[in-house]
N, C-alpha and C positions, 0 to 999 in steps of 0.2 A: 599311054596320058595322050591328052586334049591336044591338039597343035596350040599353040601360044598367039595364033591369029584366027582362032575361033570364034571369039568374041573379041571386034573390032577396038571396043569400049574400055579394052584392058588389055594395051599394049606388054610384052614384056619388056624388065627392066633393060638397059643397053651397060653392060658389065664392062666396055672398053672404054664409054664416055664416063662411067665412073671412077674408073681406078683413076683415068687423066687429071678429075675435077679432084680428087684425092689424095692420090699420093705423090706427097711434096714437101720436096727435102725440107730435113728438122721437124716433120708432121708428125703429131702420135699414130699417123692410121698406115698401117706398114704392109696391109695386104686387104683386099676386098676382092671378097668372088659369090659369084650369082649363080645356085644350083636351083634346076625347075622344081627340084623336089626332095623334102628329105623328114625325118620323124621330128626333130627339136633341135633346130640351132643352137640352144643350149646345152644341150648334148653333145654334141658334136664340137661345138669348141669344147665345151670339157673336157673332152679328149685331148686338145691341143693346148690347155692353157701353160703349161709349162716351157712353150718356142718360143712365147714372143707374146710381150704384150701388142695391142694394138691389128689384131686380128680381126677380120666385118668379115661374118656370114652370112648372107642375104637368100633366104627362101622364097618362088615364086607361090609354093606349096609348102604347108608344112602340115601332118597326117598326125603325129602325136605334140601338138605344140601345148606346155600346159602353164600354168599362173603360179600367184604364190598358195603354199598348202595343196601342192597337187592338181587345183583346178583345171579341167579341161581348155580351151583356147581353139580354135577352129575357122575357117572361113573360106568360100571358093579359090582357086587359082587365081593369082592377079590380082587380087580385090585389095589386096593391103599390104603392110609392108611388115615381115615378121625377122625380125634381124636380131643378130647377138652379137657383140663386141669381148674382147679379154681386154681388161684394166690391173695392171699390178701398181696398185703406190703403196711402196713398201717404205716408204719416207713419210708416209703417215702412219700416225697410232692407229692399232686395228680396231682400239673400239669407238674409231671413224666414221669407219667404212659403212654404216651403217647410213649415210647421208648419200653413198650413191644413186640407190634408187630412188633419191626423192631431187638428188643432181637431176638424175637424166628424164625428172618432170617435169622440172624445169626448162630444161631445152627442147622437151618436147613441146611442152605449149609453148614458147617461144619461138622454136621453126613453122610451126604449124598455122601460130596466129600471121607470122611475118609471108607468110607463101600460100597461106589460103584465104586470110582473113578470117577463121572463126575464132573465135572466144573460147577458146579450151582450159578448164579450169582445173584444177587437181585435187582428188579426194586423197587425203591422207591412209596409207602409206605409198600408194602404189599405182594411182589409175589418173587416168585423165579422163575429163566428162564434158560433154557440152550438154547444161543445163541440169538432171538429176541423171543423163543416161552415158552411160560408155563409152569414150572414144578408143580409149587405149589403154595397156594394161603392160604395168615393169614388172618384170625379174630378175633377184641380183643371187647369182649362189658361188659360195666360194668352190673354188679349184684348183687344186696343185697351189700354191701359194699367193695367187692373185683373185681375183675375179671375173666370172662371165656375168655379164649384163645382155637380158634379152628386151625388147621392145615388139609388142604387137599393135598395132595401129591399123585401123580401119578404113579404108579410103573409098571404094566407089561400091560396098559392099548397100542391097537394094534393102528397102523394109523382110522384102519375106526372106532372106539371105542371112537375116540374124540371128545370131545362137540362142539368144534368150531378149525378150519384149524389151528388154532396160538396156540394151547396146543400141549404139547408132554408125554413123560412118560420117566420113568427112561429106560424103557425096549429099545423105540426107539432112544435114546440117547445113546445107548452102553455101556448099566453099568455090566461093571462087578459082579454084585451080585443084582439080585431081588426076593431074600427073605425079606418076610417083617419085621421075628421076629429081625433081627439085625439091619436091617435099624432102626426101630423103637423102640429097646433099647436103640441105640445110638442115637437119637432124641431126648426122655428124658433126658438123662443121659447131653446133650451138654445143653437143656434151663434148666436145674435143675443147672448148673455149671454156665451157666451165669444170670442168675436170682437170685442167691445165690451172688453172687459179686458184681452184680449191688444196691441188695437190701443193701448188706452191706457198701456199700459207699454212702448209704441213696437216688440212685438213680441219682448220678452225672456220667453221662457218659463216663466222658472223664479220668476222676478219676478209673473208672472199665475198664478200655480201652476198654469200649463198641462202642464210637466215632469212636475210631481209626480201630477197627476191621472191622465196619459196612461202614466205609468208604470207606476201601480198597478191600470191596465185592461189592461194591454198581456201576452197569450197569452203574445207570441214570447219575451219576455224572461225566460233559467233557462233557456232549451229550447236543445237543440244545433239549429243550423239546416245547410244546403246553400244558399247564397249564389249565384244560377247569375246571373253579370255576360255583356256581350256578349263574344262572338270565344269563345264555349268557355269563357273563364275561371269558375272558380269557388273559392268560401270555404268552409271549415267549422270548424265550432268551436261554442262554447257562447255565443248572443247575452246581452249583460251588463248592455244599457240602451240608454237614448237620451243623445245628445248635447245640446248648447246650439243645436244647428241641427237638429235635429231626427234626423241619420242616427242608424241602428240602429251599436252595436260590438259586434263578431264578435273573441271571440280566438281566435285562430290559431295553426295549430304557430312561427310567425313573427312573433307576438305581435299586441298591439290594433290594428284595422282600425274606421275607421269608414268604412260607404256609405251613401248618399244614395240615395234614392229613384228617382231621376231615372237611375242607373248600375246599377240592380236588374232584370232580368228576372223571376226568382223567386225568394220565398227560403220554404224547407222544412221544417219539422221533420225532424228526422233522428231514430235511436233514443238517447233521454237516455241 
């Protein structure tokens, strides 16, 4: 493996400083680990999901990262944030756990905006966008009695390093700050704040303010979309909102339809 100091524009994360900032009495986060390399932070924490809520694992290099539907995700070492956390909202009905990736999106968009000045918008159900280009992806997976929530955020990738032409990074988006330490701290604090608020309301997205926050930040709403479903089925029409269960509302020629993230292969904008 290369030395962490071979690219001075990409210094290593400071694990001790992160722990000092984030591991506070009464807080959600119980453990923060930074590893030089791993296959998948989600897979690593899935094996430890029964241990405790509030575990945080960050990898400087993730060689087998994945997104929704097992899509591959990769980036050069120290060019982004690849992290996973364990959550166990046992007091929230499981039917409402579908809000967790949307909640993470709200937290990530808020943290990015506050620390870097980049206006990131949300693509339902699990991406952050700058314009039409993907900045980050989110993956929530059941593990034991809880959930492992992963976030991959492109920070300093250069144009030639992007995995696909439709991706982007904070650096390419003109971020005021690309230091990963404050971005990561802000992201975990925002995630804790929204998760705690949502959990204390029993997962009620409306009462917790999550439904409004997500709707305000969602670039999908108001667009005409094509929703690709399994077995080559499709829906097409304007996306009009998000319902109480976090499903996307699409008005088709046959009337309003709600689609859940677990049922969708792709959601693509069409001609507005």
